[in-house]
Structures are given as structure tokens and as C-alpha cells.
N, C-alpha and C positions, 0 to 999 in steps of 0.2 A: 798620657803620662810620659814623662821624659825618661829615657833609659838611664840617665845619670841618677835621678832620684830613686829609681827602682834599685839600682846598684847600692846606693847609700843606705836604703832601708834594709836590704838583705845583709849588708856588712854590719849594720847596727845590730840586727837580730843575732847573727852568728857570733859576733864578738862578745855579746852579752851571754849568750848560751854557753860559749866556751869558757868564759870567765867564771861561770857557775859550775864548772867542771862537768859539763854534760856534752855529749856528742850531738851534733845538729841532726843527724839522720835519725837517731833514737828519739830525740826530742820531738821531731816532726811526726814520727810514727805514733808515739804516745799521744800527741796532740790530735792526730786523726782519729784516735780511739776515744777522744774526749776524756782523757784522764784528768782529774781535778787539779793536780799540781801543775801540769803542763798548761792547762787552760788558764790558770791563774797567772802563771809567769807570762804567757803570751799576751794576756790583757794588759798586764803591767808594762811590758816592753812596748807594746803598741801605743799605749797612752803616753809613755815617756818620749817615744819617737815623735809623736804628734806635737808634743810640747817643746820640741827642739832641744831636748837635753843632750849633753855630750855623753859619749859612751861611758866615760869614767864616772860622771855624775849619776847616770842611770844605774850603773852597777852598784854604787854605794847606796842609792835609795832602795834598790831591790834587796841588798843585803840587810839593811835596817828593817824593811817591811817584812822580810822573810823571818828574821829573828824574832820580831814582835809577834808574828803569827804563830811561830813554832813554840816560843817560850810562854806566851800568855794565852794561847788558844786552848781552852779546856774543852771546847766543843768538838764534835766530830768534824773532820775536815772534808767539806764538800762545797761545791758551788751550786747555788740555786739555778734551776732551769728557767729563769725568767729573763726578760730582755734587759732588765736593769742590773744584772750581776756585775757589769763593768763599774757601776757607781759604788756598789757595796764593798768591793775588795780592791782598794786602790792605794798605792804608796804615795800618791800625790793628790 
């Protein structure tokens, strides 16, 4: 893996996390504890990065998906512990 691509991926993740008004260190700590909200955001960010979306476009898609989930989600907020959870909860 090239150092430049690793830098780009880290910048992509941190820029989006900061745009969501979160601190990267707290986000990563909560992610390590498998908190559902951080897990969901991580999956979304990872998929958007792999689809070569720009940072601005990814932020807008996450805002839209998060609003839909929060406004229309009457169910309890949790991520299934299956291998296919990335397919079930996706803004793209």
C-alpha cells in the first residue's frame, strides 16, 4: 500500500468526522468499543471512500442518510452482528 493513499484515506476519514462535529480521538475510542452509531458512520465513510466520492459529496450523503435514519427510524438503533451489516445500512 502506498503511503500517499493511506494519507488520503486518513484525511478523508478525519475531515468527515470533523464535519460531523466529532473529535477523531473520541470517535475512534467509541469505534473500538463497537458503539452502534460510530460503527455505522465508519461503514458509511469506508464505502464512500472506496467509491471515490469527494469529501464534500460524502459529507452531504452522510447528512442525508443520518437524517433519514434519525427522522424515520422508529426501530431501536442497533447494528446486527452479521457479516452483511455493511449492505443493510448504507447511504449509497
